All heavy atoms as an XYZ file, in Angstrom:
613
protein
N      28.809   -105.962     84.558
C      28.353   -104.616     84.972
C      28.815   -103.633     83.835
O      29.928   -103.658     83.396
C      29.044   -104.194     86.274
C      28.788   -102.759     86.545
S      29.593   -102.169     88.038
C      31.318   -102.215     87.598
N      27.941   -102.830     83.351
C      28.223   -101.796     82.382
C      28.587   -100.490     83.130
O      27.955   -100.029     84.023
C      27.070   -101.472     81.499
O      26.613   -102.698     80.835
C      27.383   -100.487     80.428
N      29.768    -99.968     82.752
C      30.305    -98.780     83.444
C      29.859    -97.517     82.590
O      30.004    -97.584     81.388
C      31.774    -98.780     83.558
C      32.307    -97.536     84.166
C      32.197   -100.013     84.385
N      29.333    -96.510     83.204
C      28.891    -95.317     82.449
C      30.067    -94.763     81.628
O      31.235    -94.714     82.072
C      28.465    -94.354     83.561
C      28.139    -95.168     84.753
C      29.048    -96.366     84.625
N      29.739    -94.256     80.428
C      30.767    -93.736     79.544
C      31.525    -92.602     80.154
O      32.747    -92.439     79.926
C      30.038    -93.213     78.231
O      29.333    -94.351     77.674
C      31.061    -92.729     77.200
N      30.829    -91.763     80.881
C      31.585    -90.575     81.457
C      32.648    -90.995     82.409
O      33.696    -90.303     82.575
C      30.594    -89.603     82.150
C      29.778    -90.259     83.274
O      29.462    -91.458     83.217
O      29.476    -89.527     84.283
N      32.603    -92.149     83.064
C      33.657    -92.584     83.881
C      34.888    -92.942     83.053
O      35.999    -92.581     83.363
C      33.247    -93.850     84.770
C      32.212    -93.454     85.793
C      34.424    -94.475     85.425
C      31.664    -94.654     86.569
N      34.650    -93.637     81.891
C      35.771    -93.953     81.034
C      36.419    -92.676     80.527
O      37.706    -92.551     80.495
C      35.330    -94.815     79.839
C      36.541    -94.984     78.936
C      36.562    -96.230     78.127
N      36.598    -97.396     78.914
C      36.899    -98.581     78.346
N      37.278    -98.637     77.074
N      36.938    -99.678     79.066
N      35.658    -91.733     80.179
C      36.215    -90.418     79.661
C      37.091    -89.769     80.712
O      38.224    -89.370     80.536
C      35.144    -89.432     79.191
C      34.446    -90.112     77.890
C      35.709    -88.099     78.874
C      33.141    -89.434     77.485
N      36.466    -89.682     81.969
C      37.210    -89.066     82.991
C      38.426    -89.806     83.489
O      39.551    -89.204     83.717
C      36.267    -88.810     84.246
C      35.140    -87.826     83.966
C      33.985    -87.836     84.965
O      33.956    -88.786     85.761
O      33.161    -86.982     84.865
N      38.352    -91.092     83.430
C      39.484    -91.919     83.776
C      40.587    -91.803     82.776
O      41.725    -91.799     83.110
C      39.035    -93.389     83.958
C      40.071    -94.402     84.431
C      40.681    -94.004     85.752
C      39.564    -95.792     84.524
N      40.237    -91.738     81.494
C      41.231    -91.567     80.415
C      41.995    -90.277     80.614
O      43.218    -90.244     80.489
C      40.602    -91.624     79.066
O      39.912    -92.898     78.891
C      41.549    -91.420     77.954
N      41.285    -89.264     80.982
C      41.950    -87.928     81.220
C      42.897    -88.066     82.424
O      44.067    -87.639     82.416
C      40.972    -86.819     81.507
C      41.601    -85.571     82.000
C      40.063    -86.519     80.273
N      42.443    -88.749     83.466
C      43.328    -88.913     84.636
C      44.499    -89.820     84.339
O      45.672    -89.518     84.763
C      42.510    -89.658     85.795
C      41.467    -88.747     86.393
S      40.607    -89.726     87.677
C      39.086    -88.803     87.802
N      44.336    -90.901     83.538
C      45.433    -91.692     83.157
C      46.481    -90.996     82.335
O      47.658    -91.141     82.546
C      44.935    -92.937     82.330
C      44.241    -94.036     83.205
C      43.360    -94.918     82.312
C      45.193    -94.836     83.982
N      46.020    -90.196     81.363
C      47.040    -89.451     80.558
C      47.762    -88.369     81.450
O      48.866    -88.057     81.250
C      46.428    -88.687     79.261
O      45.295    -87.958     79.758
C      45.932    -89.761     78.348
N      47.040    -87.904     82.481
C      47.582    -86.978     83.446
C      48.708    -87.539     84.286
O      49.522    -86.840     84.752
N      48.727    -88.872     84.462
C      49.793    -89.532     85.230
C      50.784    -90.265     84.328
O      51.601    -90.981     84.878
C      49.201    -90.519     86.287
C      48.256    -89.769     87.256
C      48.412    -91.678     85.672
N      50.663    -90.060     83.008
C      51.757    -90.535     82.173
C      51.349    -91.538     81.118
O      52.222    -92.001     80.396
N      50.081    -91.962     81.007
C      49.663    -92.891     79.938
C      49.778    -92.174     78.616
O      49.347    -90.992     78.449
C      48.215    -93.295     80.146
C      47.742    -94.276     79.098
C      48.424    -95.660     79.229
C      46.213    -94.512     79.362
N      50.334    -92.850     77.633
C      50.425    -92.364     76.272
C      49.114    -92.311     75.655
O      48.435    -93.316     75.449
C      51.287    -93.216     75.444
C      51.518    -92.753     73.987
O      50.920    -91.767     73.624
O      52.364    -93.393     73.286
N      48.561    -91.114     75.365
C      47.169    -90.989     74.822
C      47.016    -91.650     73.509
O      45.916    -92.041     73.168
C      46.892    -89.392     74.669
N      48.039    -91.864     72.761
C      48.032    -92.537     71.437
C      47.581    -94.006     71.652
O      47.099    -94.599     70.636
C      49.320    -92.432     70.735
N      47.672    -94.524     72.804
C      47.277    -95.944     72.996
C      45.769    -96.178     72.924
O      45.292    -97.236     72.602
C      47.827    -96.509     74.307
C      49.320    -96.652     74.395
C      49.719    -96.969     75.864
C      49.841    -97.657     73.461
N      45.085    -95.074     73.235
C      43.625    -95.179     73.195
C      43.019    -96.223     73.952
O      43.445    -96.679     75.080
N      41.969    -96.915     73.407
C      41.149    -97.981     74.009
C      42.089    -99.225     74.291
O      41.771    -99.946     75.234
C      40.002    -98.354     73.198
C      38.964    -97.275     73.070
C      38.265    -97.005     74.424
O      37.861    -98.099     75.088
O      38.071    -95.943     74.758
N      43.081    -99.391     73.530
C      43.921   -100.663     73.760
C      44.612   -100.656     75.097
O      44.925   -101.739     75.657
C      44.937   -100.811     72.601
O      45.898    -99.714     72.715
N      44.758    -99.521     75.723
C      45.403    -99.437     77.002
C      44.534   -100.037     78.138
O      45.066   -100.565     79.118
C      45.745    -98.002     77.417
N      43.227   -100.104     77.894
C      42.397   -100.564     78.936
C      42.536   -102.037     79.311
O      42.169   -102.458     80.361
C      40.960   -100.204     78.669
C      40.590    -98.823     79.118
C      41.045    -97.722     78.444
C      39.918    -98.600     80.288
C      40.784    -96.411     78.836
C      39.699    -97.304     80.832
C      40.104    -96.267     80.062
O      39.917    -95.013     80.574
N      43.095   -102.839     78.370
C      43.281   -104.270     78.635
C      44.759   -104.606     78.999
O      45.021   -105.763     79.098
N      45.598   -103.599     79.235
C      46.947   -103.736     79.523
C      47.245   -103.416     80.898
O      46.763   -102.473     81.522
C      47.791   -102.839     78.499
O      47.417   -103.111     77.183
C      49.236   -103.167     78.646
N      48.150   -104.205     81.528
C      48.500   -103.931     82.978
C      49.256   -102.559     83.067
O      49.864   -102.148     82.141
C      49.367   -105.085     83.532
O      50.679   -105.019     82.875
C      48.689   -106.402     83.422
N      49.186   -102.066     84.280
C      49.899   -100.761     84.516
C      51.370   -101.037     84.381
O      52.082   -100.188     83.876
C      49.550   -100.322     86.019
C      48.207    -99.645     86.023
C      47.161   -100.318     86.695
C      47.971    -98.434     85.402
C      45.967    -99.728     86.749
C      46.702    -97.836     85.486
C      45.692    -98.474     86.166
N      51.903   -102.191     84.794
C      53.299   -102.483     84.624
C      53.712   -102.440     83.127
O      54.661   -101.845     82.728
C      53.653   -103.908     85.220
C      55.064   -104.246     85.163
C      55.352   -105.569     85.858
O      54.627   -106.606     85.650
O      56.267   -105.562     86.632
N      52.911   -103.148     82.232
C      53.191   -103.152     80.834
C      53.053   -101.807     80.227
O      53.764   -101.505     79.226
C      52.304   -104.105     80.117
N      52.208   -100.951     80.780
C      52.036    -99.575     80.264
C      53.120    -98.631     80.736
O      53.219    -97.482     80.287
C      50.656    -99.059     80.737
C      49.410    -99.678     80.112
C      48.176    -99.222     80.860
C      49.371    -99.309     78.639
N      53.961    -99.127     81.661
C      55.062    -98.287     82.167
C      54.622    -97.278     83.244
O      55.314    -96.319     83.484
N      53.419    -97.611     83.900
C      52.926    -96.677     84.943
C      53.403    -97.263     86.232
O      52.862    -98.332     86.659
C      51.422    -96.518     84.884
C      50.967    -95.828     83.549
C      49.436    -95.821     83.515
C      51.483    -94.476     83.437
N      54.357    -96.706     86.898
C      54.954    -97.178     88.111
C      54.082    -96.874     89.357
O      53.007    -96.335     89.239
C      56.366    -96.626     88.287
C      56.381    -95.042     88.435
O      55.325    -94.488     88.582
O      57.508    -94.550     88.352
N      54.636    -97.185     90.500
C      53.882    -97.036     91.778
C      53.530    -95.604     92.020
O      52.393    -95.323     92.466
C      54.640    -97.639     92.945
O      55.855    -96.980     93.105
N      54.377    -94.647     91.614
C      54.066    -93.256     91.813
C      52.884    -92.844     90.993
O      51.942    -92.096     91.399
C      55.343    -92.411     91.504
C      55.114    -90.920     91.747
C      54.799    -90.629     93.206
C      56.411    -90.194     91.382
N      52.830    -93.346     89.781
C      51.759    -93.023     88.835
C      50.416    -93.574     89.350
O      49.342    -92.959     89.318
C      52.030    -93.549     87.413
N      50.532    -94.824     89.940
C      49.337    -95.502     90.449
C      48.827    -94.743     91.649
O      47.568    -94.544     91.862
C      49.600    -96.929     90.721
C      49.841    -97.747     89.475
C      49.874    -99.283     89.797
N      50.821    -99.658     90.840
C      52.130    -99.848     90.748
N      52.672    -99.828     89.581
N      52.791   -100.269     91.795
N      49.728    -94.318     92.470
C      49.285    -93.529     93.736
C      48.655    -92.145     93.294
O      47.598    -91.774     93.802
C      50.459    -93.277     94.670
C      50.147    -92.234     95.718
C      50.898    -94.579     95.288
N      49.258    -91.559     92.261
C      48.712    -90.272     91.797
C      47.286    -90.556     91.135
O      46.405    -89.716     91.394
C      49.646    -89.669     90.683
C      49.091    -88.430     90.125
C      48.828    -87.214     91.084
O      49.488    -87.194     92.185
O      48.003    -86.387     90.788
N      47.157    -91.610     90.431
C      45.826    -91.920     89.880
C      44.849    -92.109     90.957
O      43.716    -91.602     90.883
C      45.977    -93.155     88.946
C      44.628    -93.679     88.393
C      43.985    -92.651     87.431
C      44.850    -94.969     87.653
N      45.188    -92.957     91.979
C      44.265    -93.186     93.096
C      43.906    -91.825     93.808
O      42.757    -91.604     94.203
C      44.870    -94.156     94.089
N      44.924    -90.945     93.928
C      44.646    -89.632     94.530
C      43.638    -88.784     93.713
O      42.734    -88.192     94.202
C      45.962    -88.850     94.659
O      45.772    -87.600     95.162
N      43.805    -88.860     92.374
C      42.884    -88.096     91.515
C      41.556    -88.636     91.547
O      40.504    -87.986     91.578
C      43.460    -88.143     90.069
C      44.697    -87.300     89.880
C      45.255    -87.392     88.491
N      46.483    -86.731     88.407
C      46.846    -85.918     87.389
N      46.008    -85.771     86.440
N      48.003    -85.344     87.393
N      41.400    -90.027     91.641
C      40.079    -90.681     91.722
C      39.435    -90.316     93.092
O      38.245    -90.015     93.151
C      40.242    -92.200     91.635
C      40.613    -92.512     90.143
C      39.015    -92.896     92.037
C      41.011    -93.952     89.923
N      40.212    -90.304     94.109
C      39.651    -89.934     95.417
C      39.168    -88.469     95.472
O      38.087    -88.124     95.972
C      40.673    -90.170     96.523
C      40.129    -89.971     97.954
C      41.078    -90.394     98.973
C      40.485    -90.306    100.390
N      41.331    -90.796    101.414
N      39.991    -87.584     94.837
C      39.549    -86.185     94.757
C      38.293    -85.977     93.997
O      37.466    -85.157     94.302
C      40.715    -85.345     94.190
O      41.792    -85.292     95.061
N      38.208    -86.729     92.852
C      37.113    -86.538     91.895
C      35.828    -87.268     92.371
O      34.731    -86.736     92.246
C      37.510    -86.961     90.559
C      36.502    -86.645     89.493
N      36.359    -85.336     88.899
C      35.547    -87.382     88.887
C      35.360    -85.408     88.077
N      34.869    -86.567     87.966
N      36.000    -88.520     92.800
C      34.817    -89.289     93.127
C      34.558    -89.542     94.618
O      33.521    -90.009     95.041
C      34.895    -90.689     92.519
C      34.873    -90.666     90.981
C      36.011    -90.889     90.204
C      33.699    -90.389     90.284
C      35.987    -90.874     88.838
C      33.677    -90.337     88.926
C      34.831    -90.592     88.215
O      34.777    -90.597     86.790
N      35.621    -89.201     95.434
C      35.444    -89.364     96.893
C      35.584    -90.872     97.333
O      35.084    -91.169     98.354
N      36.169    -91.690     96.510
C      36.401    -93.085     96.889
C      37.897    -93.379     96.898
O      38.667    -92.850     96.106
C      35.704    -94.032     95.956
C      36.109    -93.834     94.470
C      34.182    -93.900     96.032
C      35.467    -94.774     93.484
N      38.297    -94.262     97.911
C      39.660    -94.664     98.012
C      39.932    -95.999     97.473
O      39.467    -96.990     98.055
C      40.080    -94.531     99.474
C      41.550    -94.775     99.691
O      42.308    -94.958     98.749
O      41.979    -94.789    100.875
N      40.710    -96.144     96.387
C      41.032    -97.473     95.821
C      42.517    -97.658     95.753
O      42.980    -98.571     95.067
C      40.294    -97.732     94.470
C      40.802    -96.708     93.482
C      38.820    -97.685     94.601
C      40.331    -97.065     92.031
N      43.317    -96.845     96.449
C      44.749    -96.914     96.299
C      45.302    -98.313     96.513
O      46.143    -98.785     95.731
C      45.403    -95.923     97.261
C      46.940    -95.891     97.158
C      47.580    -94.897     98.044
O      46.913    -93.940     98.438
O      48.759    -94.987     98.213
N      44.844    -99.035     97.572
C      45.302   -100.294     97.898
C      44.970   -101.363     96.846
O      45.505   -102.513     96.868
C      44.912   -100.763     99.272
C      45.544    -99.880    100.362
O      46.605    -99.262    100.174
O      44.981    -99.862    101.492
N      43.999   -101.073     96.013
C      43.471   -102.040     95.014
C      44.137   -101.877     93.683
O      43.849   -102.751     92.782
C      41.988   -101.997     94.930
C      41.390   -102.295     96.328
C      39.872   -102.037     96.392
O      39.113   -102.772     95.760
O      39.461   -101.078     97.033
N      44.885   -100.874     93.446
C      45.545   -100.701     92.174
C      47.003   -101.228     92.303
O      47.826   -100.701     92.977
C      45.567    -99.148     91.758
C      44.125    -98.558     91.690
C      46.295    -99.010     90.433
C      44.156    -97.104     91.452
N      47.182   -102.290     91.581
C      48.478   -103.031     91.592
C      49.217   -102.981     90.193
O      48.533   -102.593     89.257
C      48.334   -104.439     91.997
O      47.640   -105.179     90.958
C      47.527   -104.634     93.337
N      50.461   -103.371     90.201
C      51.081   -103.384     88.818
C      50.325   -104.311     87.856
O      50.350   -104.051     86.637
C      52.488   -103.931     89.107
C      52.695   -103.594     90.573
C      51.367   -103.738     91.239
N      49.653   -105.338     88.394
C      48.884   -106.289     87.458
C      47.551   -105.806     87.191
O      46.839   -106.397     86.329
C      48.783   -107.650     88.256
C      50.150   -108.327     88.478
C      50.886   -107.735     89.651
O      50.261   -107.282     90.563
O      52.117   -107.818     89.669
N      47.011   -104.688     87.770
C      45.746   -104.107     87.452
C      45.797   -103.469     86.049
O      46.829   -103.094     85.557
C      45.397   -103.047     88.444
O      45.277   -103.514     89.739
N      44.659   -103.415     85.465
C      44.537   -102.732     84.194
C      43.636   -101.510     84.402
O      42.861   -101.469     85.316
C      43.877   -103.614     83.140
O      42.531   -103.874     83.532
C      44.668   -104.950     82.948
N      43.669   -100.627     83.439
C      42.765    -99.457     83.505
C      41.236    -99.906     83.513
O      40.413    -99.319     84.192
C      43.036    -98.588     82.260
C      44.537    -98.848     82.052
C      44.675   -100.310     82.414
N      40.957   -101.020     82.806
C      39.587   -101.572     82.799
C      39.257   -102.131     84.301
O      38.116   -101.849     84.746
C      39.487   -102.764     81.840
N      40.213   -102.631     85.006
C      39.923   -103.057     86.343
C      39.596   -101.852     87.234
O      38.679   -101.913     88.037
C      41.169   -103.690     86.967
C      41.601   -105.041     86.342
O      40.640   -105.668     85.768
O      42.760   -105.414     86.387
N      40.346   -100.771     87.006
C      40.048    -99.548     87.813
C      38.805    -98.998     87.394
O      37.999    -98.559     88.331
C      41.245    -98.485     87.593
C      40.894    -97.185     88.261
C      42.561    -99.037     88.066
N      38.417    -98.983     86.173
C      37.161    -98.473     85.729
C      35.984    -99.265     86.395
O      35.040    -98.692     86.883
C      37.054    -98.687     84.167
C      35.738    -98.154     83.609
C      35.776    -98.354     82.113
O      36.161    -99.444     81.591
O      35.358    -97.458     81.374
N      36.123   -100.611     86.464
C      35.140   -101.400     87.106
C      35.058   -101.140     88.668
O      33.934   -101.109     89.204
C      35.401   -102.925     86.817
C      34.941   -103.353     85.457
C      35.005   -104.873     85.269
N      36.382   -105.368     85.447
C      37.237   -105.456     84.398
N      36.925   -104.975     83.261
N      38.487   -105.920     84.600
N      36.167   -100.968     89.298
C      36.169   -100.591     90.673
C      35.474    -99.374     90.955
O      34.671    -99.292     91.805
C      37.633   -100.454     91.160
C      38.422   -101.683     91.564
C      39.906   -101.340     91.854
C      37.824   -102.236     92.839
N      35.802    -98.338     90.163
C      35.183    -97.023     90.336
C      33.707    -97.130     90.093
O      32.857    -96.643     90.946
C      35.766    -95.911     89.418
C      34.972    -94.636     89.432
C      37.270    -95.667     89.824
N      33.352    -97.791     89.002
C      31.855    -97.875     88.638
C      31.111    -98.664     89.777
O      30.058    -98.304     90.145
N      31.748    -99.722     90.309
C      31.109   -100.540     91.328
C      30.974    -99.804     92.552
O      29.912    -99.848     93.268
N      31.984    -99.030     92.987
C      31.923    -98.241     94.227
C      30.885    -97.086     94.134
O      30.111    -96.863     95.026
C      33.249    -97.668     94.604
C      34.291    -98.629     94.929
C      34.198    -99.126     96.352
N      35.113   -100.090     96.737
C      36.397    -99.882     97.069
N      36.797    -98.615     97.251
N      37.256   -100.812     97.275
N      30.828    -96.513     93.000
C      29.825    -95.412     92.742
C      28.446    -96.016     92.778
O      27.494    -95.411     93.328
C      30.096    -94.693     91.457
C      31.339    -93.803     91.413
C      31.502    -93.260     90.003
C      31.296    -92.749     92.472
N      28.224    -97.148     92.185
C      26.870    -97.795     92.109
C      26.463    -98.228     93.509
O      25.262    -98.166     93.878
C      26.911    -99.029     91.223
N      27.434    -98.563     94.360
C      27.035    -98.989     95.742
C      26.666    -97.787     96.599
O      26.011    -98.004     97.636
C      28.327    -99.728     96.394
N      27.019    -96.608     96.160
C      26.608    -95.448     97.019
C      25.368    -94.784     96.631
O      24.893    -93.860     97.238
C      27.715    -94.366     96.939
O      27.907    -93.889     95.592
C      29.085    -94.870     97.439
N      24.782    -95.333     95.510
C      23.510    -94.734     95.059
C      22.358    -95.294     95.738
O      22.222    -96.399     96.114
C      23.377    -94.942     93.528
C      21.990    -94.469     93.020
C      24.439    -94.249     92.767
């Protein structure tokens, strides 16, 4: 599944808002939240921002082993299912 570019842009803004180092750029998308140093509080905040922006709840699906790319696919898949 191809995820729309605007989702990646918006997700990147959200990720940096919860503590992701912006200097990591695209390389962060293949790295787990645990390896990125984003703890459970950061993951909950990210899920909250996604829910506020997109109206979808994925909090229970974001784990320490998840990557930003996983979240991007989740968001894209949920949005595609609502169209």
